[in-house]
N, C-alpha and C positions, 0 to 999 in steps of 0.2 A: 710567278711569285717574285722573281727578281725585279720584274718591271714594277710590281706594286710597291716593293720596298724602296726603290729609287735611291736618292741621296737627299741630304739635308743641307740647304743653303743657310746662310747667316752664321753669326758667331754664337758659340756656346757661352753662357754667362760665367764670368770669372769673378770671384769675390774681390771687391776693391780693397786697397790698402792705403793707409795714411800714416805718415811719420808723426808720432806723438812722443812727449817726454817719457823717460823711463819710469818716473814717479811724479806724483803731484808735488807742487811747490810747497815746501814746509812740512811735508809728510814723509815719514821714514819707511812706510810700507813698501815692500818690494815683491810680495807674493800675490799671485792672482787669486781672486775669489769670485764665487758666484753668489749674487745677492737676491736671487729670485724668491727665496723663502724667508727673507729677513723681514719680519713684521716690526719695522722700526718704530711705529707709533706707540708700541707697548712700552717703550723706554720712558714715556711720560708717567707711567704708573697711574693712569687715570681711567677708571672703569667706565665712566660716562663716555669718554672719548672713544674707547675701544668699541663700545656699543654703537655709537654713531657711525664709526667706520664700517662696522659690519652691516648696518642698515644701508649705508650709502652704496657700498659695493653691490648690494642686492637690488636697490631701488632707483639709483640715479638714472635720470632719463637719457643723458648723453651716453652712458654705458649701455643702456638697453638699445639705443639706436645703433651703436657700434656693433653689438652682438647680432642685431638684425642684418647688418651689412655683411657679417661673416656668413650668415645663412644664405644671403643673396649670392655671394661669391662661390659658395659651395654648390649652389644650384647651377651657376654658370659653368663651373668645372665639370659637373656631372654630364653636361650636354656638349662639352667642347671636344673637338678633334675626332669625331666619328665620321667614317667615310660613307656610311649608309644614310639614306633618307628616303621617305616614301609616304604615300597616302593611300587610303582605301575609300572607295565611294560605292554606295548602294543606291540604285535607282529602281523604282517599281511602279508599274502602271497596270491598268486593267483594260481588257478589250472585250467586246461582246462576243457571246457564242458559247459559253460554258459556265460551269460552277453553279452553285445553288441560287445565286442571284442573276444567273444568265450571263455572267462575265467570267473570264479566266484571268488569273494573276500572271502577268508577264513582266519580266524585268531583266536586269543584268547587274552583276557585281564587277566593278573595275578596281584593280590593284595596280598602283604605279610605284616604281622604286628606282633609285639611282645609286650608283656606287662610284666614288671618286678615287682614282689611283693617286696616292700621295707621293708623286714622283720626286718632288723637291722639298719635302718635309714641311709643307704648309700646315697640314693638320697637326703634326707633331709640335710645331712652334705655337700654334693656337692653344694646344693643351698646356704647353709650358707656361704661356702667358697667363692662362686661367689659374694654373697652380700657384704661380707667383702672386697673382692677385689675391688668391685665398690666403696665402701666408701673410701678405701685406694687411689683409683685413684682420687677421688675428693680432698682428702687431698694432694695428690702429685701435683695436679694442683695448689692448693693454695701455696704449697711450691715453685713452679715455679714462681708464682706471687710475693711472698715475696722476692725471690732471685732477681727477676727483679727489684723490688723497691730498694732493697739494692744496687745493682750494678749501676742502672740508676741514682739515686739521688747522690750517691758517685761520679760517673763520672762527673755529672754536677757540683758538688761542686769543684772537682779537676780542671775542665775547667775554672771556674771563679777564682780559686786560682792562676793558672798559668797566667791567663789574668791579674790579679792584680800584679803579679811579673813583667810581661812585662811593665805594666803601671808605676810601681815604678822605674824600671831601665831606661825606656825612660826619665822619669822626671829627674833622677839622671844624665843621659848622658847630657841632656840639661843644667842642672845646672852646671855640671863640665866643659862643653864647655864654658859656660859663665864665669866661674871662670878662665879658662885657657886664654880666650881672654882678660879678665880684667887684668890678670897677665902680659901678653905680652904687653898690652897697657901701663900699669904702668911702666914697664921697659923701653919701648921706650920713653915715655914722660919724665922719669927721666933722660935718656941719652941726651934728647934734651935740657932740661932747666938747667941741672946740679944738683948736690946733694944738694947744699945750698938752692936754690929756691924750690926744690922738698920737702925738709923738712919743709919749711915755709907753703906750701900749702897741707901738709899731704899726699904726694905721697910716699908710703912705698918703702923701698929698696927691690928689687927682685933679688934673686940670681939664678944662673943656676940650683941649686938644686931645688928651688921653681918651676921653669918652668918644670923641668923633672918630679917632683912629680905630678904636675897638669896634664901633658900629660899622665902619667901612670894611674892616676885615671880615665881619660876619656876612655882610652883603656880597663881598667879592667871592667868598667861599661858596655861598649859595648860587652865585652866577655861573660857577664852573659845572654845576650838576646837570643842567638841561642838555648841554652838548654831549656829555658823556652818556646820558641816557639815550639820546638819539643814536649815537654810534653803537651802543650796546644793542638797541633794537634792530639796527641794520645788520649787524653781525649775526644775530639770531635768525633774522629773516633769510640771510644767505645760507645758513645751515639748513633751514627748512627747504629752500629751493634745491639745494644739492641733494637732499634726501627725497626729492619729488613729493614734498608734503606742504601743507599749509603752514605758515610761519608759527602759529600758536602751538603746534604739537611739540616741536623740539624745545620750545620755550618752557614747557612744563618742567623739564629737568634743569634747564639753565637758569631759571629764576632763583633757584637755591644757590646761595653764595658758596663758592668753593675756592680753594687756593689756585693761583695761577699755575698752569702746567709747566713744569720745568723738567727738561729731559735729563737723563743720566747717561751721558755719552761714553761712559767707561767701556773700554773694550771695543769701541767702534773701529771697524776695519774698512779702510777706503779702497783697498786693492791698488791696482795700477791702471794708468790711463787706457791701456789696451783692453781692459775689462769692459769699458763702456760700449764697445762694439757688440759685445754679447749681452750685457745687462740692460742697456737702455732700449726700451721699445721704439722710441722715435728714431734711433739709429737703424734698428732692424727694419722699420717701416721704410725709411729712405733707401735701404739696400734692396728691399723687395720691389719697390717701385722702379728702381734701376734695372733689376733683373727682368721685370715685366716688359720694360721698354726694349731691352735687348731682344727678347723673344718676339715682340711685335715687329721689330726691324727685320727679323727673319721671315715673318709672315709677309711683309711688304716685298722682300726680295723674291720670295717664292712666287708672288703674283706677276713677276716679270717673265715667267716661263710658261710654256703651254700647259694646259690642264686637260688630262685624259679622264673622260667620264663615260660610264656605261649606264644607259637608261633603258627602261622597258616598261611595258604594261601588259596586262592580261585581262580579257573580258570573258566572263562566264554568263551566258544567257540562259534563261529558263522560261518555261511556260507551264503553269500549273505545277505538277510534280515532275515534269520532264526537263532534263538538261538539254539544251540545244548546242550546236557546234560552238566550240570555244575559239576565240581569236586573240592574238597577241603579237607583240613585236619587240625586238631588242635593237638598240642602236649604240654603237661605239663612236663617240665623238671626241674630237681634239679641238679645244678652244685655244687659239693662238692670239695673244695680244698684239695688235698692230696699230690701230688708230688711236687707242688710249694709252699707248706705251709711254709717251712723255708724262702723262698724268701719274702713271704708276711709278715712274722713276722719281718724280717729285715727292711722292709719298715715302719712298725709301730715304731720300735726303732729309726729309722732315723728321722721320723717326730716328735717324742717326743723330741729328742735331738735338732732338729731344733727349736722347740717351746721354749726350755730353752735358746737357743742362742738369739732368738728374744725378750724374756723377759728381758735378760741382756741388749740388745740393747735399749729397751724402757727405762729402768732405767738409762742407760748412757745418753740418750737424755735428760731426765728430769734433771739430775744432771748438765750436761753441759749447759742447758738452764738457770738454776739458776746462774751458774758461769758467763755466758755472761751478764745477767742483772746486777749483782753486779759489775762486771768490768766496764760496760758501765756507771753505776751511778757514780762511783768514777772518771772515766775519764771526764765525762760531767761536774761535779762540779769543778774539778781542772782546766780544760781548760777554763771554763767560767771565773774563777778568773784570769787566765793568760791573757785573752783578756782585762779584766779591768785594770790590773796592767801594761801591756805593753802599753796600750793606754795612761795611765798617764805618763809613761816614755817618750813616744814620745812628749807629750806636753812640758815636761821639756827639752828634747834634742833640740827641735826647738828653745827654748829660749837660750840654750847654744850656738847653731850655730849662732844665731843672734848676741849675745854678742862677740863671737870669731871673726866674720867678722868685727864688729865695732872696736874691739881692733886692728885688723890687719891693717885696713884702717888708724887708728889713729897712727900707728907705735908703739903701746904699746905691741904687741906680734908678734910672727913670723907666717909664713904661716902654719907651722906644726900644730898649734892649730886649725886652720880652717879645715885642712884635718882630724884631729882626730875627730872633732865634726861631720863632714859629714859622716865619716865611722860609727860612733856610731848611728847616726840617720838612716842611711840606714839599718844597722843591726837590729835596733828596728822595722823599718817599715816592713822588711821581716819577722821578728819574729811575728809581729802582724798578718800579712797575714796568716802565718802558724798556729797561735793560733786560728784564726777564722775558718780556714779550719778544724782543729782538733775538735773544738767545734761543728761545723756543722756535721761532720762525726760521732762524738760521739752520737749526737741526732738521726742520722740514726740507728746506731748500737743498741741504747737502744730500739727504737721502734720496730725494727726487732726482737730483743731478747724478747720483751714483747709479740710479736705476734699481731702487730697492723693490721689495715685494709689492705687487699690485693686485693681489687677490687671486 
């Protein structure tokens, strides 16, 4: 038993550590939190989005592939590290001389088995590597879920954004068509009653330039629609792909206009940078790959030493219903690496170098995670302010447009002032839609960077 137990070569895995800031830049949170159950997408208050997330987590093809890889890794673990192996073979033939057909059934059963003494912990390290591979597969599946949430929620936000641009431009087209019609009617009416009477009843003078400008604005507003429609179509198609569906199925719900999703980040807790090691699945995946490499280095080191193996077989012969003398043998062998020892040593060096690479990869993942959180925090704060200030600007520009139209009708200003006010309002409305989109996407980026819930 002592011989079988042996010793274990190679290093035991130690969790890596990386110096990170005590808190995120510009954030005052100092307490550690676990975000595994934080369903952050519900902060948008959008039932359609919640339903799409639910479908995506259940149907996404990348997630399904990742889950299948978990099953594969579990199967590998189930068969890893066992010292026993063997086969059984049955051979049967007939010879003349007996039986109802003049022949007797004669044959043999052979059983072969082997047992390997784990003198230097090779089998133990193999099982460790398989276990870390399984844990890495679980982390990889969660990475797939996080990637899905990132892409799906962003695609939905983009679809609503382009839908809002379409709505704005349709309203602008309608408004400018009304302005053009009013301009043409004013010129026609003025020509019918004459300039003197027209001035008395406040019908403004309309030049050919005014008409041309009004027509140009209608055409330019219509020209904005095709690109927005194309981008809306692509966003909806992306949603469908992420759900593993044809594009037209998710469009059935997205064709109905709805407000842009804007999150309510009140009470959002970011935790501290050290939480990322626990909360982010990509950091855990990098750690498990590192751990697997450490275990495989132990396997390679164990291959440098002799291997003790007990093998044997037993043959059971029979003829008809009679058992014949049984034969078998057992052999205890010692495999000593001699001629291939340089190759085995090179495998050890390779695996240790691979471990160094994966340690650097883990550290890089942690550093990039901190960067992503801090960038998202800054973007979220500033785009939230942009939404507020652009909304205030739109309120003022609506008043400016109202006054410009009143002044134009009263003959106190030219048509150019009305056009300038319309252009400024349209630009502000488009800017607000973009600010809302950016604010909503920043919220996605922040929660993904923090390692929020992934189903």
